[in-house]
C-alpha positions as CSV (number, residue, x, y, z in Angstrom):
1,M,19.3,-44.6,207.0
2,K,17.7,-45.6,203.6
3,T,19.7,-46.6,200.7
4,D,18.9,-43.7,198.7
5,A,20.0,-41.4,201.6
6,L,23.2,-43.2,201.8
7,A,23.8,-43.1,198.2
8,G,23.1,-39.3,198.2
9,L,25.6,-38.9,201.0
10,F,28.4,-40.6,199.1
11,K,27.5,-38.6,196.1
12,A,27.7,-35.4,198.0
13,L,31.2,-36.4,199.4
14,S,32.6,-37.5,196.0
15,E,33.4,-33.9,195.1
16,P,36.8,-32.9,196.5
17,I,35.8,-29.3,197.6
18,R,32.8,-30.8,199.6
19,L,35.1,-33.3,201.2
20,R,37.6,-30.6,202.1
21,I,34.6,-28.6,203.7
22,L,33.5,-31.6,205.7
23,Y,37.1,-32.1,206.8
24,L,37.3,-28.4,208.0
25,L,34.0,-28.7,209.8
26,L,35.0,-31.9,211.5
27,E,38.1,-30.2,212.8
28,K,36.6,-26.8,213.8
29,G,32.9,-27.6,214.5
30,E,31.5,-24.4,213.0
31,L,32.7,-22.0,210.4
32,C,31.5,-18.9,208.7
33,V,31.1,-19.0,205.0
34,C,33.7,-16.2,204.6
35,D,36.2,-18.4,206.5
36,L,35.4,-21.3,203.9
37,M,35.6,-18.8,201.0
38,S,39.1,-17.4,202.1
39,T,40.5,-20.9,203.0
40,L,39.4,-22.7,200.0
41,E,40.0,-19.7,197.7
42,L,36.6,-19.8,196.1
43,S,34.0,-17.1,195.2
44,Q,30.9,-16.7,197.5
45,S,28.7,-18.4,194.8
46,V,30.8,-21.4,194.3
47,T,31.2,-21.8,198.1
48,S,27.5,-21.3,198.8
49,R,26.7,-23.8,195.9
50,H,28.8,-26.6,197.6
51,L,27.4,-25.7,201.1
52,A,23.8,-25.9,199.7
53,Y,24.4,-29.3,198.3
54,L,25.7,-30.5,201.6
55,R,22.8,-28.9,203.4
56,N,20.4,-30.6,200.9
57,H,21.9,-34.0,201.7
58,N,21.6,-33.3,205.6
59,I,25.2,-33.1,206.1
60,V,25.5,-29.6,207.2
61,Q,23.1,-27.0,208.7
62,S,23.3,-23.2,208.7
63,K,22.5,-20.3,210.9
64,R,22.6,-16.6,210.3
65,V,24.3,-14.3,212.8
66,G,23.9,-10.8,211.6
67,V,25.0,-10.6,208.1
68,W,27.1,-13.9,208.4
69,M,26.1,-17.5,207.8
70,Y,27.6,-20.1,209.9
71,Y,27.8,-23.8,209.1
72,Q,28.1,-26.9,211.2
73,L,27.5,-30.5,210.8
74,T,24.1,-31.9,211.5
75,E,23.3,-34.0,214.4
76,T,22.9,-37.1,211.9
77,T,26.4,-36.4,210.6
78,Q,27.9,-36.1,214.0
79,I,26.2,-39.2,215.6
80,E,25.0,-41.6,213.0
81,L,28.0,-41.1,210.6
82,L,30.8,-41.1,213.3
83,P,32.6,-44.0,211.9
84,L,32.6,-42.5,208.5
85,S,33.7,-39.1,209.8
86,D,36.6,-40.8,211.7
87,F,37.6,-42.6,208.6
88,I,37.7,-39.4,206.6
89,Q,39.8,-37.6,209.2
90,D,42.1,-40.5,209.5
91,S,42.5,-40.8,205.7
92,L,43.0,-37.0,205.2
93,K,45.2,-36.1,208.1
94,E,48.5,-36.4,206.0
95,C,47.0,-34.7,203.0
96,V,49.0,-31.7,201.8
97,T,45.9,-30.0,200.6
98,I,44.1,-30.4,203.9
99,A,47.2,-29.1,205.8
100,A,47.3,-26.1,203.6
101,D,43.5,-25.5,204.2
102,L,44.1,-25.7,208.0
103,D,47.0,-23.3,207.9
104,K,44.9,-20.9,205.7
105,L,41.9,-21.2,208.2
106,K,44.2,-20.3,211.2
107,Q,45.0,-17.0,209.4
108,S,41.5,-16.1,208.3
109,K,40.1,-13.2,210.1
110,C,37.1,-12.3,207.8
111,C,34.3,-12.3,210.4
112,E,36.2,-10.5,213.2
């Protein structure tokens, strides 16, 4: 990974909402944008803007299924950044905000 790409990665993750999105994707693997909206209590436009930022930095990738957009981590994120991903999960596992996000996500039923 080049220094510019690594700097872009850290810049992308320096925003709390994007870090929360990353954590949720690390935990769940793949999520619909509507699940992220309801979990993070954000509008579609704000959620999509954060996801686009992560996509532009090759952290997440998207796919369309019908009318829904699903997001998951890229292969680069899953393989090359595994130590960083492990660090993020370990560091935030006791975070009250993250625990609340996970509880809200369990209750989300927007794509069913």
